[in-house]
Phi, psi and omega in degrees: 000186189267154171261126183248120178266125179243118187253359178219165186295120178235147181304135181301327181297323178290318179294322179296326178297318179294321178296320179295334177283358176098004181272156174267119181259115183251102183269117178231098183269154174060039177282139171277172183306317180294320179294324178294317180299322179288319184289332185284345179296127180085356179277140178265337178219147178232120178251127185227172166242239186255343186275328183287127179265109180267089184270175176300325180294320178295316180295324178294322179289329181274069185295340181260003184297133173256324188209144168247119181254122180262119179283074182151196186262309189293145180234029180299333186262013179237129175279087185296322180298316179294323178295317180299317180298330181265004179075021180266124180286140176243124180234147173231193184234073187294337180256000189297327184234026183301305181293319179299318180295320179295315179293323178295323176299314179296322178298316179290326177299313179292316181300322180287319181295323184260005177056040184297314180299320182292319180295320179296315181298320180294319182294314182290343176272002176090015181249134177258101187235047187303313184290331182292327188250032181299317178081199183231163176269152175280331181303136179069007174270162179257126176256127175256120182254123177259106184102096184258050175274212183299311182290315180302322179295317178297321178295318180300315180300319181286324178293322177299325179294337177274001179084021179272153169271129186246126171239158185212154172238119176199105183292350182258006181250133179287146181299324181296319178297318179297320180296322178296334178271002186062038180239137178263127177274133180220168174282169187294320180296319178295321181300309183288338179283333183258335191280142169274326177231146176231131173242145185248131181216057180236159177284158177273110180228170176304331181282334184259350177296126181071020182304314176267092184235194186302314183294314181294319180294329178293334181265000185281159176297131179303135180086011179296149176239141188238138177234127177229111172241018183274271182221143175295145180101340177291326175261128173286105189295323178295316179296321179294315179300318179296319180294325177291317179299324182277355178083004179284331175248126184284335180177168179213144176235109183237137170238012175225143182224165185301330183252005180229135177279166176279168178266129186234163175294136180269003190259318193299320187290341182296328175298323181295322180295319179299316180297315183296319180293334178277359180080012182266168179286139176251115188302332183257016176298127187276346180242034172242123184276069179201146179276175176296140184274141179289158179293334177293319185272338186306316181297343183272354181299312177299324178296317179300317180295320178297315180297322176298318179294318179293324178299324178301323178293324180294322186259000181301147181302127185223201182299330181271002174073020181292151181226174179298132177289157181288333180234129178236128178256136172248112185263136178239107184253139180097203184301324182296336179287351180275356183250171176293117186257013185299319181289320179296324176296317176299323180297316178297318179295321178298317178296319179297308185293330180297341180266349186241359180220150176274350179289148175294133182245128180223175175300335183290313191248006185300313181294323179296315179296322179294317180297322179297335179262009177072026182256126173259129181245126182240144175259131180234129180247139177230141185288339183235156178235026179058245184272006179245141177295318179218144182210135175245130179231128172259125189222138176191137183061229180264008187242153176204151174213133184229153181208168178213178175251129179254123183286128180270180180297333180272002179087003181272136178275116179258140181290144176223134171279129182233355182209129174223118182049045178063017170261133180284128177225174176210100188207139173281128182301142179234160180295325182242112181222150173239143169245114183250119173264133185215165173290147181277087179210158183298149172091354185291323178296320179295322179299312181295316181298320180296315182296318178292319180296318179298332179273001179076025182255121181274134175270116181271336178198151178209142173224136178270114181280143180238143175222116183055038177081000181259123179267096184227030179208141172237128172251117191239130173257132181239160181285333183225164177298147177270118184297156180305322183292330178286320177298320179294323177296322177296315181297331183284349182285141177296129180098348177268121183268321180200154177225125180232151182255129175246132181251107184262027181290000000 
């Protein structure tokens, strides 16, 4: 199993889960940069929070790394580009603190409106200043929300329950969706000019760093109050301090700063590490160009990867000198074609490349490796699959291979090969398979069977593929690999056009 390096404090319950899965959890806290580079050698996963700096040098030292798991949302401390180049998956926990962040925002909103921290400090200092810290009510005030995503939406719902008018700025949200939430979409200048309170719920990007700065604060409504539980650096702290001193901003509640990260849940991302180490897709991987896979399409991911691997055998350089085609289509026929197939396409590409390169191939770097080899991969969806409910076909050049899932008595979908080079077949994939193209004439099955039998190779399954009624292909599963000299003997027979090896492991 895998060795997992943990460099920051993570909940014991999460670490125990990884141990129960059979992994070795190596906890090394307070490592300096040199110590981290040494400790990461031989690790398959690295779990961090906000303090560990995962630089290109760290990634270079971690030659066995499969995944870097961030216990939280922000990835300021991870060189994602360097990880992508090395095929290392990067995952975070974007949903781990969604509800907590929304409730924390409301808590800070209330604390600021009612001056709770100031009143508490005065009381414990021996001062009774009840009238001084009365504060204001939220009812009938206007809340301006910057970023109407998951957290912003939850904040809006709670603010409406307090009787607030809610306006929002988010260029990626449709006006109709905002109307359904009883929220008015406005531009940023209008928002700060009308809002009594502003809450921030945006990611830290080059466009949002310093978003709330001197110029924006100068255009804000006098007495505005600001709450930021998103990311440090979105608010220009110096500009905010100056605005508070000058009385233009009535107050601010921040729990994130430019030099300090936010506090995140330590549990959610551990599931992501388990998936990545198992070679499976991680829905929140930030450097994988694919959306979350639908439950309808998810069972087909292993089939897609298998078909990609088998396709590599069909097009591998052989006696006829065939090579990888420049364009490869992955066809999704039937109900599965109605869903986002980007991840399934990556799965097929991953299977293909894993057979033609010694480099590690993952969902992260599959497209990059394909582009380096001049391969374009396209996803094609079709509404019908003819006599199949669902069918996946990998096609390129003169070759194609298709498969589906056949439901067993236990309800489990088992892979079946149903198409090879546009010949109809029906065969359960095997680790050792041959595809023999031959002239359509009597005795060809006997010729192949005799040569394999003389070599002591048992045929465990065989299907004669047909195309337009012509039987000119044999797909053969054997118990052991067929040695090169036996394959050459087959090719030398009169009537045998080609012999290719498919590895269905």
